[in-house]
N, C-alpha and C positions, 0 to 999 in steps of 0.2 A: 662338326669336324673336330677331331681330337688334336691335342697339342703336337703329337708326332706328325699328323697330316699337315699342320700349319708349318712345321719346320722343314718338312721334306721338299726337295727341289728335284722333281723327276727329270728335268732337262739337263741336270748335271750328274746324275747317278745312273745305275743300271747300264744299258748299252751305250749311253752317252758319257759315261765316266771317263775323265781324263786322268790316267794313272800317274803321269809325272806330277800333275797338280795335287793329286791325292797324297803322293809320297812327300812332296814338298810341304804340304800342310801338316801331315802327321809328324814330319821331322821338326817343324817349328813348335808343334804342341809338345813334343818330347823335350826339346831344348828348354822351353818355358817351365815344364814340369820339373826337370832336373835342377834348374835354377831356384825354383821355389822350395826345394827340399832343404835349402839352407835356412829358410824361414820357418816352414811348417810342413812336415811330411803329409799330414791329412789333407792340407790345402793343395799340395802338389799332386797327390793322387786324384783329388776331385777334379782338378784342372785337366789332367790327362784323360780321365774317363769322359768328362763332358766334351772335351775337344774331339776325342775319337768318335763319340756318338754323333756329334755335329758333322764331322767329315763323312761318316757313313750315311747320314740322312740327306745332307746337302751337297756333298762333293767337295766342300771346302769349309774352313772356319776363319781363315784370314780374310778380312773385308776386301772386296774388289778383286779377288783372285781371277774371276772370269775376264776382267779388264786387262790386268797386267800379265797373267800367265801365258796367253798366246804368244806374246813377244819373246818370253823366256824360252818356250818350247821351240820356237822357230830356230834357235841356235843349236838344238840337239840334232845329231846325225841320224835320227830315227823318226819315221813318220808314225804319229799316233792318231787313233780314231776308233770309232765303234768297230767291234769285231764282226766279221762276216760269218754267216752260217756255213758250217762245213759238214753237216750231217744229212744233207739232202733237203734241208729247209732253206729258206731264203730271208735275209734281212732285206725287206722289200721297200721300193719307192711307191708301190701302188698295190691295191687289192687285185688288179688284173694279173692273170697268170701268163698272158702272152700279148704281143702287139697286134694291132689290127691295121689293115691298109688305110693310110691317111685319107685318101679320096673317099673311100666308103664311109669312114667315120665322119668327116666333114659334111658329106652329102646328107647323111641321116640327121645330123644336128641342124643343118639349114632347113631341111624338109619339115622338121618338127617345130621350127621357129625358135630354137634355142640360141642359135648364133645369128647375128645380123651383120651387115656390112660386107664389103668386097675386099678391098685392100687392108683396111683396118678392122679385123675381126673383133667382135665383142659379144658377150652374152646379151640377150634381150633383157631390158630392164625388169620385166615381169618375172623372167626366169631367175635373175639375180636376186630379186626380192624373195622369191620362194625358196631359193637355195639358202640364203642367209637365215631365213626363218627356221628352216629344217636344221641347219647347223646349230642354231641357238637351242632348239629342243634337245638335240643329242648332247650338247655341251652340259646341259643341266641334269643328265642322267647319271646314276651311280655307275661305277666301273663295271659291275656285273651286268647291269641293264644295257650299257653301251656295247659291251662285248657281244651280248646276245643279239642286239639290234643289227650290228654290222655283219655278224656272221650269217644272219638270215638273209642279207641282201647280196651275198656273194654266191654265185652259182656253185653247186656242189654241196655235199653234206658236211659243212664245217661247224665246229664248235669253237667258241671264243672265250678268252679270259684275259683280264688286264693284270699286268705285273710291272711294277716300277715305271708306270707311265707308258707302257708298251702293250699293244694288243697282240695276243698270240692266237692265231687261227689254225686249227688242225683238222684235217679231213681223214686222218689215219694213214694216208698215202703221202700227203704233202703238208708242210707247216709254213705259215707266213708270219713274219714279225713286222709289225707296223706301228709307227708312233701314234699316240693318241690323237695328235693334231691331224695327221693324214687320215686316220680312221674316221674322225668326225667329218672332215671335208668330203671324203669320197663316199662314205656311207650316206651322207645327206644328198650328194650329187646323184647317186644311183636312184634313190627314192624319188627325187624330183624329176629326173629324166624319164623314168618309167611312167610317172604321172602325166608327163607331157607326151606320152605315146612313143617313146624311144624303146626299141627292143632291149631287153635286160642285158644281153651279151654286149651290145654296143654301148649301153649305158656304163657298164663296168669298165670297158676300154676307154671311154671318154672321161671318166672321173679324174684320172691323173692330169691330162693336159688342161682340163678345166680349172685346175688349181692356179694356173698362171693368171686367171682373171679374178681371183678372190680379192675383195676390197676390205673385208674384215677378217680378223683372226678366228679360226675355228676353235682355238683353245680358250681364248679369253674375250673375244669380241673387240679387240683393239684394232688400231689402224695398221694396214699392211703397206710396207714400203719396199722399194728395191734397194738392196745392199749387197754385202759380200759375206761369205761364211768360211770358217776354218774348221779343222777337225777337233781342235782342243776346246773343251769346256762347254760345247754346245752353243756358244755365242754366235753373233752375226758379224764379227770382225775377224778377218783372216789371221792365220798364225804367222803370216809373213808381212813385212813392212809394206809391200804392194799387193793387197788382196787380189786374187785372180779369178775367183768364181762368183758370178752374179747370181743372186737369189732374190726371191720374195720372202720377206720375213716380217714378223710383227714388231712394230716399234715399241710396244709396251712390254711384251714377255720374251722377245727374241726367238720365238718359235719359227722354224723355217717351213714355208709352204711349198716352194717350188724352186728347183735349180734349173737355170737356163742352159740349154745345150743347143747344138746345131740344128736339131730337128724339133721344133716346139710341139709337134703333134705326138711324138713318141718320147720326148724328154721329160 
């Protein structure tokens, strides 16, 4: 892994970049640089260049920006967050291109033995073990290999590429933008579900709701907890003093796995 790869924080750049935080950090870098011109012009230029590079790679340079910036952004009269696709593509929550009837979906998963329980649904222990093992294998792949592996599991002639921590799937007619975390979780789910005898179309539709049962993070293998999420900086604490959106996220790397909505089968 190169030095640039070690410095890069995909969860805070690219589609996840918080522009108010970026502007704030660049402003601080410039102020420090101007102040240092009184001491040494070369040192001031070096500080500005290094600071700008770090903001470009990491999303911020001031320590703990992801912790304090959400509260600052909460006072702004504009809502910030990842931009939505406007060219016919979609910034997606799932590899599935449409929703499936919930009863049909649950029936297929029960029939295959993937889900157990009546009132308290849960994945079968063996399925969960297989899913986590497959996620670990995908997690260890290079970006190119991961993109190819997930593209091959999506119905249709898709090609895949990774850029800034996001998976771009393209069929020529439709494009899908998916986080690396979702790509690992759902790509692994589709593979294991089909191994368990689930029809591929149903497996793709089931991959998203199954994320609510994840116990380990697809991105790093860390522990998954229920928390809240805001639009700023990709973190798992809300941009408001009273966070309002419940999610599953990794306690170690803050990656979001699932957002709870009214209908858990399609949310």
